C-alpha angles and dihedrals in degrees: 000000000000091000091050090052092050091047092050091046092053093046093049095055115095118251115239115236116239121225111241117251131204127223090278089057092248122133110261134159111203136159139159114226124199117212134170091223116117115261093240091060092047091052090052092047091049090051095048093043090077090055095058117109108238142113099311118081105209115215095181136003128192130189117198114170106300096343116092118188130186129184115199146125142248125214113236117195114214126194118200125166107323097332135076130201140172126242120193113223115203119214142169122225120194125186114191113190111213134177107294096001147356142262123224129196129187113190146133093072109183136165101239110185103141120226094014141089088262096084108105143101109274092235091070122054110210116223091239092062118087113244093230092051091047092050091049090049091052096046096045091045088052091053094046093049090046089055091049091050091048090051091047093052092049092046094048090046090058100249091132 
C-alpha cells in the first residue's frame, strides 16, 4: 500500500519542461515553418513583428535582406520566501524568411540584472544563486519565450 501511495504521488506531480538546447549545449528555440504566403508578405510581417507592443522590450532591431534580428529582454518575476523581485532576461530573436516560409531562432538567454549576482548565461547556474530561484527563472523564462513564439507564429501566419 505504501508503494502504491508513493507511485501515485510521483505520477501526480507535474513534469517540469526542459528548455531546448542546441549542439553547443546552449539554450535555443528554433523551428522552420512552411507557409503558402508569398515571401514579400512574410518579409513585411517579420519587419513589423518587432514593432508590436507586447512582452518583449526590444533594445535593438536590425533588418538585413530577409533576416530580421532583435535583441531585447523580458522581465521575469521571481518569488522566494516572502519577497519577490524581477530579473531581466536578455535574448536574441532572429527571423529568417525563406522560400515558402521562415525560420525563427531564440537564443543568447542571459540573466541581465546589472550590479547583482543575477548576471549570467542561463545555461550555467552560478554558485551564488539559490537553486530554487534558478529553477523558477528557467521555468518562467521558458513560459515567456513560449508565449513570444506562439505570438510570432500567429502573427506570421496572418492571424493579426
